[in-house]
C-alpha positions, 0 to 999 in steps of 0.5 A, a space after each residue: 923328378 923322384 919317384 915313389 915306390 907305387 909310382 915306380 911300380 906303375 913306371 914299371 908296369 907301363 914299360 912292360 906293355 906292348 907298344 900298340 898299348 900306349 903307342 897309336 892314339 885312338 887305339 883301344 888299350 884294353 882289348 886281349 890285356 889282362 886286368 893288372 895292366 889295365 888297372 896299372 894303366 888308369 893308375 899311371 894316367 891319374 899319377 900323370 893328371 895329377 903331377 901336370 896339375 900341380 908341378 910342371 910338366 914332365 920332361 917326356 910322357 908316353 902319352 901325347 896330349 888330347 889336344 895335340 893334333 886337333 886341328 883349328 878351323 874358322 867358323 866361317 870356313 866351315 860353314 862355306 864348305 856345308 853348300 859346296 857341291 849339292 843343294 841345300 835342304 831347308 827345314 820344313 818349319 822355315 818353308 812353312 813360314 816363308 811360303 804363302 806369307 809376305 816378307 813382313 811375316 817371315 821377318 817378324 817370325 825370326 826366321 834365319 838362313 838355317 832355319 833357326 827361330 831367332 830374335 827379329 832385327 828392329 832394322 829389318 822389320 822396319 825396313 820391310 814395313 816402310 818405316 825408318 830404317 838404319 841403313 848401315 848393316 851390322 858389318 860395313 865395307 870400306 873401299 881400299 885403294 890398291 896401292 896398299 896391296 903392294 908389297 916388297 917381300 917377293 913371296 908375299 907379292 906373289 900370293 897378292 890378288 891379280 899377281 902375275 903367275 904366268 904371261 906368254 908373249 905369243 897368244 896361241 890358241 887354246 892357251 891362255 895370254 895371262 894367269 893371274 893369282 886368285 886366292 881365297 877364291 870360294 870354291 862353290 859351285 852355287 856362287 856368281 864371284 865374277 862379272 866384267 863391266 862394260 867398260 872392261 873392269 873385272 870384279 872378283 869376290 875373294 873370301 869376303 873381300 871384292 877386288 876391281 882389275 881393269 882389263 885394258 891397263 891390267 892395273 888392280 884398280 882397288 878392293 872393297 873390304 868388310 870393316 867392323 863398327 866400334 864397339 861391335 865384333 868383327 865376324 866376316 862373311 864371305 861374298 855370295 854373288 855380284 853384278 855390274 850395272 848395264 852402264 858400269 858404273 854401280 857394282 851390287 854385292 850380295 852376301 851370305 848374310 842376305 844383305 845387298 850392297 850398291 856401291 859407286 865405284 867411280 866415286 868409290 862410295 857405298 850408294 845404299 845397302 838393303 838387308 833384303 833377305 833372311 838367307 845367302 843371296 844367289 844371284 843378282 840381274 839388272 832391269 835398267 836401274 831395278 835390280 832383282 836378287 835370288 836367295 837360297 831359300 827361293 825369293 826373289 826380290 825386286 829392289 829400286 835403289 831409288 826408292 825410300 822402301 827398295 822393295 818393289 816386287 816378290 816372287 817364290 820359286 819354291 826351290 832354292 835359287 842359284 841363277 837369276 837373269 833378265 832378257 837382253 830386252 828386259 821382257 822375260 827373266 830366268 830363273 833357275 833351281 837346284 832341283 833343276 827347274 828353269 822358270 820363265 817370268 813376265 816383266 810385270 814385277 809390280 806389287 808382293 804377290 806371293 801367288 805369281 806363278 812363271 809363265 813357262 817351267 822347263 826341267 833338266 836333270 840336275 841344277 840350272 846354275 850355268 844359264 845365259 840368254 842369247 843376246 841375238 836369238 829372241 826367247 832363246 836361252 841356253 843351260 848347263 847341267 851339272 856333274 850327274 848330267 853334263 848336257 848343254 841345253 838351248 831352250 826355246 822358252 816360247 813353246 818350252 821345248 829343247 831345241 838342241 843339245 850337246 853331251 859334254 860329259 863333264 860338269 858345266 860350272 859356268 856359261 856366257 854368250 859372247 855377242 860380237 862374235 856370236 860364241 857360246 861359252 862353257 866352263 867345265 869340271 872334270 875330267 879337263 877343267 877346259 873352256 869350250 868355245 861352241 859355235 851355234 846357229 839355230 839349230 846347230 851347235 858344235 865345238 869351236 875351241 877347247 881352252 886348257 890351263 886350269 887344274 881344278 873346275 872353271 867355276 866363273 866366266 866373264 867377257 868383255 863387251 867386244 868379245 875378244 877377251 874371256 875371262 875365267 876364274 877357278 877352284 885351283 884359285 887362278 885367273 885366266 885371260 884368253 884372247 880371242 
């Protein structure tokens, strides 16, 4: 490429510049330099821009392009990172609309999960008012057989969900029996993405899909994937919680868009889709044939999937909800908030009564995400503290007092009771990322085993019906089986 006399002069000026003047990105090239260099630099850059727009790009230029080192992220991934470890702060305008108003008013106002006013959805409004409703969501789901996941490439197979990463021939105390892959597992402290049915089928949400794995046959059964409707844009939305029905026949899935989908796993059919919440669904719990759900905005909805108008009851917790569970006898409902409140509600759920108050409230210094009712001790519930607390507590909900506690010196991310063994199992974060088994006989609480193998915090726990196996899923995107 032949340069003019003026261009040659500009090029010579650039060559005489110091290295730091043009060699580093985002370094201001004008500090400490004279005016002649500044004018030459801008003239040279203008010349490069003009040549690049009219001719083919130069073979080598001393300037890096403005977007050369930028990274691209998917929008959904960025949104997921906003609420990984800290409670969300709702806008006051959104809270003002939601508090003290029935769901019809909230939906009509068009308040989205981020507190931004949006046009109301016709299907959502009609569903809340009991009118005609189109059960098809904006993004459908489709059942896919497990055979479609098989691949001939060994490296690709290693990244498939529930692919075997490591297997021990002899079960030893403190070591996992099997280590499986859990790619795309969302590193979200507040999500509830793992559950085990009474028949031993594991449901694990990985990104926007839910995978089903039989713990008895140790085979992948199938998975649920989002499927766009014809003529509509395809936008993935991740699963935020899931829960098996007590008979193990139905699986309920909650998404970050506030949808609740009910699936008949045996027949591989979707039973119903309920546009229940205006924000992400954080927790689900069954009471016989009724389903209770809790959202980021603190709403608790009670749904009867068999009824034409599924919403049969509702309540407001006030703070963002991150855990929800019915007691073994269906006498009480416990809800945990991101602000550290543990609320106990009675079994009367009929009617949308926003003035309903919990019968008991307990307070701990951090979010009540790890929570579980004791199966054999009436009115007893255990909670685990977050990274600012690290305390394992057992509460008497009748008196509202803590009967015993233990300091774990680590974040408690998950908690389950093993009914047959009468164990309490907790999953932890830093510093050891361990699974701990506790012995509890009122009022004594003492650690029995520490199971290590995860390299990041243990976000989710599940236990099979006979309490012989513990299943754990961690932020290291691994799924472990512990034989007890």
